[in-house]
N, C-alpha and C positions, 0 to 999 in steps of 0.2 A: 504494500500500500504506500502511496505517496502521501506524505504528511506535510501540511502547511499550517502556519499560524497567521491569523489575521484579525481584523476588527469588523464586527457587524455594523454595517452602515444603514441597512434598511430591512424591515421585516414585511413579508407579504404572505400572510396565512401561515402555512407550514414551511415556507421557504424563506431563506435569508440571503441578502446580498452581503458578501464578505469582501473587504478590501485586504488583499494580500500584498505585502511589500514586493517591489520588483527585485528580481535577482539579476545577477550579471548575465546569466544565460538568456534572459529576456532581451537584453540589448542587442545581441547578435543574431537573434532568431529571425529566420526568413519569413515567418508568419506573424511578425510583430503586430501588423494591423488587424489580424483576425481576432485578437483578444480585446476585451473591453478594458483597455489599460489607460492609465493616466500617469502623470509624473509621480504621484504618490505610490502607485502600485496597480495591480490587476484586480478587477472586480469579477468575482465568481458567484454563481448562484448555487446554493447548497441547501440540502434538506436540513431542517432544524428540529430534530427529535428531542433535543435537550432544552428547548424553549429559551434560547439565548435572546437577549434584548439588545437594542441598538446601543452601540458604544462598548459592548463587552468584547474582550479578547477571547478568541476561540481557537481550538485545534480542529482542522478540517482534514478528513481522509478522502483520498481519491483512488479509485482502482486503476492501476497502470495499464491493465489489459484493455480497458475501455479507451484510454488515450491511444494505445497502439492501434486498436481497431479503427478509431476515428482518423488517425493519420494515414493508415493504409487506404481507407475509403476516400479521404479528401485529396490525397496526393497520388497514391499508387494506381487506383482505378482509372482516373482520367488519363494518366500516362499510358496505361495499357490500351485504353480505347483510342487514344491518339495514334499510337504506333500501329495498332491493328487497322484502324481506318485508313491510314496512309498506305499500308501494304495492300489492302483490298483495292483502294483507289488506283494505285499504280498498275495492278493487274487489270482492273476494269478499263482504265485509260488506254492501255496497250491493246486490249482485245476489242472493246466496243466503241471507243471514241478515238480512232486513229488520227483524226484531223486536229485534235488538241494534244498538246504536250502532256505526256503521261505524268510528269512531275507536277504539273498544275492540277491535274485531277487528283493526284495523291495528296497534295496540300489541301485542296478543298474538302475531300472526304475525311482527311485526318483532323482538320480543325472543326468540321461539322461533328465528327464523333466526339471530339473533346468537349464541345459546347453541350452536346446531348448528355454526356456523362456528368458534367457539372450540374445540369438540370436534375438528373437522376439523384445525384448525391445531395443536392439541395432539398429535394422531396424527402429523401431518407432522413436527413438531419432534422427536418421539421417534425417527423414522427418520432425520431430518437430523442429530441430535446424534451418532448412532452412526457416521457417516461421517467418517473422519479427514481427508478431502480438504478439508472445510469448516472445520476447526479452525485457530486461530492456530498459528503455527509458531515455535519458538525458533530464531532465525537464528544467534546467536552468544553466547558467554559473554564478559561484560565483566569485566575484572580491575580 
């Protein structure tokens, strides 16, 4: 389990928004814009079974396998679709559209596949985000 310590900044029913200090790893991360981050830290939404209140310091646990699954889906799957689309487009271009450059057809089908995969990942993330089983959990209140 990945463990972080942060401060509860907002409560919304059984969920809490927790401000976790930025780590040096965040500064070099290629997906820096994907997180809800500020100069003070990164805001995460966590399940709040311990009924923490705003302003309290808490320990948050996150399942690393869920992050790995998310990274593979968000980055790996679109890459696979892009490469597969380009390969299929190259073959289709050579066989069925000889008047066009097959590299152009490969680029069009590759980028089209990439865009479609991002749309699919976006739909999956919408469903995934709604499940509280996959969210970080506030484990304890730190005094």
